[in-house]
N, C-alpha and C positions, 0 to 999 in steps of 0.2 A: 503494500498500499505505500502513496507517495505521504513523505511526508508534509503536516499541517500546520503552517506557522502563526499561532495567535497571541506573541508576544511581543507587538510593537513597541509597546511602551520602556519594553528592557532595551531593546535595541532593533532597529528595522535594517530588512536588507540593504547593501549600497544599491541603489540606481544603475544600471548599466549606463548610461548617460553620465553619471559624474564619474563612474568607473574609467571612461575611455577620456575625461576630460582632465585626470591623476595621472592615468597614463602617459598623457601626450605632456605634460606638463613635465614629468620626471625623466622622457627620454628626449622632448624638444628642448626643454630648457635646464640650463646649471649656472651656478653664480651664486654668491648670496647677495641679497636683495639689498642689502645695505651698502655695496661697491659702489662706484661714482663709474665705474668702463659701463660700458653697452652691455656685457653680459647680468650684470648686475642692474642697472636700469630696466632691462626688458624685465627681470623676476619681478621685481618693483613697479613694475607696471600692473604683472598678473597680480599681484597682491591688491593695489590701489581697486582694481575690478570687482575682488572678491570683497573688499568693506564695501564697496556701493551695493552690493547683491545681500549683504548680510544686513545691511543700513537699512535697505528697501525693504527686506521679509519683518522687521521688526519696527520702523517707523520712527527710526534713529537719524543720525547722522554719521555719513563716513569716516568723518574726521575722531567720532568717538567710538568707533570698532578697535578694540583690543584683543588680538587673537590670543587664544591660549590652548591648554589641550583636552577642552572641554569645561563643561556647566560646573564640574567637580571643582575645578582650579578657578572658575569665574566665581564662582558662590564663594571661595575661601579667600579671593583678591575683595571682592565686595568687603567683607565683613573685617578681614584681617587689616586691610587698607585700613577701612573707617576706625579701629580701634588703635592701631597705630599711628594715625594720624592724630587723634582726638587726646592720646596720653600726652602727646607734646603741649597741648595748650589746655587743658583740663585735670583737674583732678580724676582719678582711676574711677572714684566714688561717682562722679557727676556725668561721666558718660554711659550712656543708656543702647542697649539692643534689645529688639523685640521680635521674637519671631512666634511663628505659629505650633501649636502641638501637632501636626502632622506635616511639617516640612521635610525634604529630604536629608538623609544623614550631612549631605556636605554643608547644608546649611546648620543643623540642630546641633550636631556634633563640634561644628565650630566653633559654635556662639559659646558652647556649653566648656570649649577650652580656652577660648576669652574670658571665660567669666570665670572661671578656675584658678586662670593668672593672673586676677585682679586685673583685665585690662579694660573691664566695662562691667556695668551688672546688667544683668539679665534678665527679662520677663517673657513668659511662654503663653500667649492668649489663646485661650480652647477653643474648640470650635463645635456647632451646633450637630444633634445627631444628622440632621442632613449632610456633612462633613466640610461644609464652610467653618470659615473665621466668624466667629461670636465678635460682630461690630460693637454692642456695647461693652465687651469686656475690654477689645481692644480701644476703645475711648478713652474709658477709665484711665487706662495703665498710658496712653500717650501723653493726656493729658496733666500727669502728675508727676510728668520727666522733669529735671531739669539739666543745663546743658545739652552738651552732644546727645543727638539722639539718629540711632536708623534703624527702620522698620522692612525687616523682610520677608515678605509673603509670596509663596510661589502662585503662580497665574490659574494652574491646572494640578489637581493633585495624580502622581502617578500609579497609585492604587485603585482607588473611583473614579478618577475623571473626572470627580466634582470641582465646579470653577468659583475663584472668591472674585467678590466685587471688587474690583481690581481700583478701577476711580473713585470710590468711594475711600478706599484705604487711605491713595495717594492725596488725596483731597484733605483730608485730618489729618496726615501726618505731616503735609506741609503748614497747614494751619496752625501746628505745634513748633514749628521752624526745623524740620526734621526732612531727612533724606529718607526716599524710599526705595528701596531693592526689591526687584520680580522675579525670581527665577519661573523664568518663562518655557522651560527646556519643553515640557510636555505639549504645550497650548498652540507655540510658534508650526505654523505649515498644518494648523487642524482647524483652527479658527482665526478669523481675524485679528490680527494684532497690532497696535499704534502705539508705542511706549508716549509719544507727544501728546497723543490725543487723553491716553489715560492719564498721565502726568507719574510714569513712571522716570527716575532720577537714573537707576543702575537697572541694566538687564541679563541675563544669564541664557546662554542655551548652549545645546551640542548638537557636530553634525549627523552623527548618529542615531540621531531621533528623527531627524527630517532625510533619511534612506542617504545620509553622506558618508564621509569617513569615519570610524573612528577615531578618538585621540585627537580632535580638533574643535572647537568650540571657541565662543568668544563671552565676552564681557563688554554690553555695549551703554554708552554713557553721555550724561551731557556735559557740558565742560567744564560748568560748575562743579557736578559730582564728581567725577574725575578728581580735578584739582583738587580736592582735599582726601583721597587717597594716597597712602604710601606703598612703597613695593612690596611685593612678595616677593620677587627674584631679582636679584642684582647681579650685575654685569655690564653691558656696554648702552646700555640705555634704549634699548628698541621700546616700541609701544608705548611710547610717549612716557618714558621712564617707571614705567610700570612694571612689566615683565619682560626683564633682558634675556635675550639668546635668540642664536641666528634662526629665520623665521622657517615652519615647513612649509615649504610655497606650493607642491603639490597637495596637499591635503587643506592649506588655506585656500587653492583654487578650487579643492572640490565638496569643500563646504560652500564658498561660492554658489557654485552650480548648482549643487543642491539647494540651497537657499531659493534660488530664482526659480527651478522647478517647481518647490514648494508655495509658494508665492502665486507662481500661475495656476496651478491646477489646485489648490488650496477651495474654492468655492464649488466644485465638481465632486471633488473629493470627498468633503465634508456631507456633502448628501447622499452619495454613492455608500459613505461605508455608515452613514447614520442607517441608511436602510436596510443593510446587510447586520448590521448590528440587533438592528429592532425583531429582523426576520430569526437569527439565531436564539435570542432569547424567547420570542415567541414559541418557536418550536420544541426548546429546553421545558416548558413552561406548559407545554401541553400533552407533554409525555410525561413528565414526573410532579408528583406531589411537592409541596414545600420547599419550591426554590425563590428564595429573597432575594432582590436587588438591593446592594447595598449602597448608600447615596441618595443625594436628591437626584433623580432620573430629570427632572425638568431643567437643570443644569446642571450638564456635564460634556464632557467633549462626545462627538459623535461616533468615536472609535470604541469606546472601552465600557465594559461592562462589571461589575463584581458580582460574582454572584455565592451566595451561600444556600450549600445544598443540605440541609438538617439532617443529620442521621450519616453522616458520609465524610470523614476524616480530607480536608483538601489537596494532602500530600499523596493519601492513596489512588483519590481520583486521579491527580495527573500523572502518576505511573500505570494508574489500569487505562488511560486512555491514551496513550502511545498508539501511533507517533503524531498526535495533534500537540504541541506544545503550546501550554499556559505558564502561568505563573500563580502561587502561592504569596502570603504578605508575612508568614512567621520565618523565622530566623535561630539560626544557634545564637547564645550568648551565653558566654562563662559555662560552657557544656551544657547548658538547657534548653529543650525549645522551645520559644517566648512566640506569644501571637502576634499578629500583624499591631504595631502601635498605632499604626494610622487609625485601624477598626476601633480597636479599644478605646481611643480618645474620643470617637464617635459616640461611646456608651456600649457599643456592643460588646458583648461577655466573652469570657476568652475561648468557651468550646463552640459561642458563633463564629469568634476569628477564626479559629483553627478549622471551622468549615466552611469558608471562602475562597473560592477561585477567582482571580481577574484573566477577562480576556481582551485582547487588544487588538485591533482589525489594523491594517493597514494596506498601502500603494498597491499591491502584488496578491491580494487577499481577493477570491474570486465568489461568486456565489455557488458554483460547483465545490465549494471547498467546505462553505459555511454547510452543507448538507450533510456532507462525510463529518464535519466536526460533530456536529448537533449531535448525529447517532454514535459517535462512538463516546461522547460524553454520558449520553444517556444511558449507555451500557455499562460505563464504568461506574456513574452513581448507583446504580442497579444492584450491581456488584459488589461494592465496596458497603451498601447500607447490608444486604443480605449476609455479607461475611459481619459485620457487626454487630446483627441480632442474631446469630447462631452463638458469637462468642458469649454476648451475652446472657 
């Protein structure tokens, strides 16, 4: 049986058009993009083109695009760069970093590390049962701060696909005199995203989430926001002095092409994937009892469904539905398996979280694959439920 990939939120296959562009950049172009000779100028021109393509995707300025190894590094640069800059002018107790309870680990763990090191005061905003940030709680946190303030909230959650009220958050942060960073990794290319219109000061993204190369991403910021950051990597002063090191030109070219394709195809893809996702969920609900969709289904990415199969352990379901690939949010922590912190933050019990599977569709998902996947999932859930009842 052919493999069926429904884990696009983890990593998307590289588009052949992107692969072709990367190969061309690796074979036709060489030289250091910082060099003044013609070889360097050609590389620099390729990088400049990619800056424009990435900026266009997120509604930013090409001059504000800082290329990184991915969104994880971009998130670290945003948070760590803020904390380092603030500590130069403010007492550490005055600098405040606010995140949500469902952020990616590259935001959550970075924030915790900065707070543990005494470089900022950390506050974590709760989320509603629907999975989006509790605005009332966030307002009280932001209004109570003094001194430097950075709020970091993701645009769309990777596990549930639930969208946050980004424009409202940005507005209240700015009213408090702070900066707003948004990890838009899951949203860009899947729904319209314009950082200028939304009021984002800093935005992170990754190439491999938009069918581009793995190992390349960007932090896109306004001139004012980038000027407040301090470098995470020191060296020759590349990328506005914030991220030194010779540029990965081929990867950057690939990111640029992926960004352009994602922007061009986003409207039609969103409609197509939303229809396929709904068709998939309906097929499961039609064959299985006790299927629950986690998160607010009225405000989520069109490609994502997080489903709880009551009475069926998610990891067991994943193993038994092979060759269909999806994912669960549980993880091994200090030798013990822990449920998804995203789902438990939304109020789900440990048992409910352990019974939840994320399905995420993408550019190369077909209707035929959805039909086969639904059958395989139904068979797997029935089998796991039967085995569980026999053991009990």
